[in-house]
N, C-alpha and C positions, 0 to 999 in steps of 0.2 A: 754403320749403325742401321742402315736401311734393311740389311739382311738379318739382323738380330731380332729375336722375338721379345717384345716388350723391354727394350734395353733400359729405358729410363726407370721403369718400375723395378727391374732387377737391381739396378745401380742404387736406387733409393733405399731398397730393403737391405742391401749389403752394407751401405754406408751408415745405416741407422740402427744396426743390430745391437750395439752397445746401449744406446738410449732406450731401445725397446726392452731390452733385458732389465735395465735399471727400473723402468716404470712397471714392468711385470712384477719385480720383487716388491715394489711399493704397494701394488694392489694385493699381493699375497700377504704382506705384512699387515695391511689394514684389516683384511678379512680374518686372518688368524688372531689378530688382537681383539676384534670386536665380537665376532660370532660366538666363540666359546664362552664368553662372559654371560650369555643369556641364561645359562643354567644357574648362575648365581642370583638372578633376579626373578626366576620363574617359580621358585618354591613357595609353599604356603606361608612361610615365615619371612619372606623377603621384604614385605612391606613396600613393594615397588609402587603400588597405586597411591600410597600415602605420599611418596616422594613426588609423583606427578601432580597430585592435588595441592602440594605445597608451593608449586611454581606460580609465578605471577599470573593473574587472570589473562587468558588469551595467549600466553607464551607457548604453552604446550600445543595448542591448536595451530599457531603460526608455524611452528617448526615440525609439525607432524608427530609430536611425541605423545598424543593422547592414547595410543594403543600399544605402548611399549611392553605391556605384560604378555602379549601374544607373540608367538614366533614370527609370524608374518609382519606384525607391526614393528617389532624390534629390528628385524633385518632391514625393513623399509626405512625406518627412521635413522638407524645408525650407519648403514653402509649404502644401500641402494639410493636412497634419496638425499644423502648428505655427503659422507666422505667419498663414496664411489663416484657420485655425481661431480663433486669438486675435482677429484683426481682426473676423471675422464675429460672434464671441461678444460683443465690445464693442459693435458696432453693434446687435445684437439686444437687448442689455441696455438700452442707452440709449433706443432707439426704442420698445421695448415698455413700458418703465416710464413713459415720458412720455405714451404714447398715451391712457390712461384715468386712471391714478392721478395723473399729473402735472396733468391738467386738473381732477381733483377737488380736489386740494390747492390749486390756484390759484383755485378757485371758478367756473371757466368751464364745467365740466360741467353744473352746475345751470342755467346760462343756456342751454346747448345743449338740454337736455331741456325747458326751458320753451317752446321754439319748436316743440313738437309732434313732436320726434324721439324715437322709442322707444329704450329701452335696448338692445333687440336690434339695432336699426340702428346704434347707437353701437358696440357690440361687433363687429358684422360689418364695418362700413366701416373702423373704426380698425385692426382686425386685417388687413384686406385691404391697407391702406396700408403696414403694416409688411412684410407678405408680399411685396408687389410690389417694395419697395425692396431687400429682401434677395435676391430673385430676380434683380434687376438686377445686383447685385454679383457673384453667382455666375455669371451669364451673361457679364459682362465678363471675369471670371477665365477662364472656359472659352475664350472667343474669343481672348484674348491668349495663353494657353498654346498654343492651336492655331496661332496665328501664329508663335510662337517654337519650335514643335515641331521643324522641320527645321533652322533656323539654329542652334539651341543644341545639336543632336545628341541630344536626349532620345528622339526616335523612338518616341513613344507612338501607339497606335492612336487615331484621333479619337474613336471611340465610347467608349473607355476614359477619355479626358479628360472627355467629357461625363458619363459615369457617376460619375467621381470628384468632379466639381463638384456633381452632384446629391446625392451623399452628404454633401459639405460643407454644401450648402444645407439638407439635412434636419436637420443638427445645429443650424444657425442658427435654423431654424423651431421646433425643439423648445425651444431656449432662449427664443425669443420667445414661444412659447405659454405658458410658465411665467410670464414677465414680464407678459404681457397678462392672464392669468387671475388671478394673485395680486394684481395691481394692481386688477383689476375687483372682486375679492372683498373686499380690505382697504381700498382707496382710499389706500394708502400707497406712495409711490414707492420708498422705501427697501426695503420688503418685496419689491416687484416686482423691483427690481434684484438683491437677494440671491437670489431664486428663479431668475432667468434665469441669472445668473453661476454660481450654485450647481449647477444641473443639468449645466452644461457642465464645471465643475471635477470634479464627482462622476464623470462618465463618463471623463474623462481620467485621474484618479487610479486608478480601478478598473482601467482598461486597463493602466496602468503597473505596478501591483502584480501583475496577472495575468501580465505578461510576465516576472516575476522567477523564478517557480518553477512546476513542474507541480502542486505542492501547492495553489497558490492560483489556478490557471488558470481555475477555475470562476467567478472574478470577471468574466471576459469576458462571461459570459452576462447579466449585469445592467449592462453598461457600454454606453450609447448610442454612445460613441466607438468601441468595438470593433464594434458592429453596423455602423457606417458604414465603417470602414476595416480591419476584421479580415481580410477576404479580399483585401486589396491591389487595390482597384478599378482603379488605373492599370495594373496588370499583368494581372489576371484579368478585369476588367470588374466593374461594380457587381453586388452581390447583390440581386436583385429582392425577395426575401423580407425582407431587412434594411431596404430602403428603404420597403417597405410598413409594416413595424413602426414605423420612425421617424416617417414622415409620418402614419401612423394614430394613433400616440401623441400627436403634436402636435395633431391635429384633436380627439381625445378630450379633451385638457386644455382646449382652447378651448371646447368644448361645456360642460364642467363649470363653467368660470369664467363663461361667459355665462349659464348657468342660475341660478347663485347671484347674479350681478350683477343679474339681472332681478327678483330678489325682495327684495333688501336695501335699507335706507335709504341715501340719498345725503346725505353731510354737506357742509356748506359749507367 
C-alpha cells in the first residue's frame, strides 16, 4: 500500500460507485421533476402570486417562498435551498460518518492502520473521497440546471447557476467536515451523523428565524445557510467572501479533527 498512489481514496471511490450512482439519479430526478414545472407557474394567468399571498403570515418568508414567481427565486426555493440542500445534507451525513467512524466501529480501521498507513493518510484520503463525491453531485446539478435553463424558462445566467451550486456544495462540505472530524475524534458513527446533520439544521433554523423579524435578523450572521444563500446567488451571483468563509470553516474543522485523530487511541 505504501507504493500505491492514494490507495484509500481509490478504494473508497471504487467501493462506493453504486451508492454514488444511486444518489446521482436522485439528484437528477429532483431537478427534472421541479425545474420544468416553472413554466407552469410563470405565465400571466398562473396566479402564482395569489397562491403565495394565501399562505399563512410569515410562512412564505420562513421557507424562502416569497419570490417563487421569478426563475431565480423558484429554483432557489424548490431545489437549491430545499430539496437539493436536504439531499446533499443526507449524503454528506451518511458518507462522512461512515468514512472513519464506521470503519472504527467495524474494526477495519485497525486493520488498515496495521498495514503501514498513517492516520494522517487515512484522514486525508477518506476526506478527499467524500469531497469528490459531493463535488460530483454538485457538478451534475449545475450541468442539468444549465441544460434546462432555456427550455424551462428560468433564464438564469450560467455563471450564477455555477455560483449557486458552489454555495450548495459549500454547505455539503461543511456538514461533511463535521461528520468526518467528529467521527475521527470519537470513533462513533452516531456522533458523527448527529454532528453533520446538526450543523446543517442549525444553519437552516437560524436563517428561518432570522427571516421572521428585524429584531432577530442578527441570527443570519451565524447561519452557514444564510452565508451561502443570503445574497440570492442565482440572481446576484455567489458571494465570494461567504464562499471563502464556508469552505475555510470546513477546512479548519477537518484540520482540527485530523489533529486530534492523530493523537488519540484507536479502539477495536
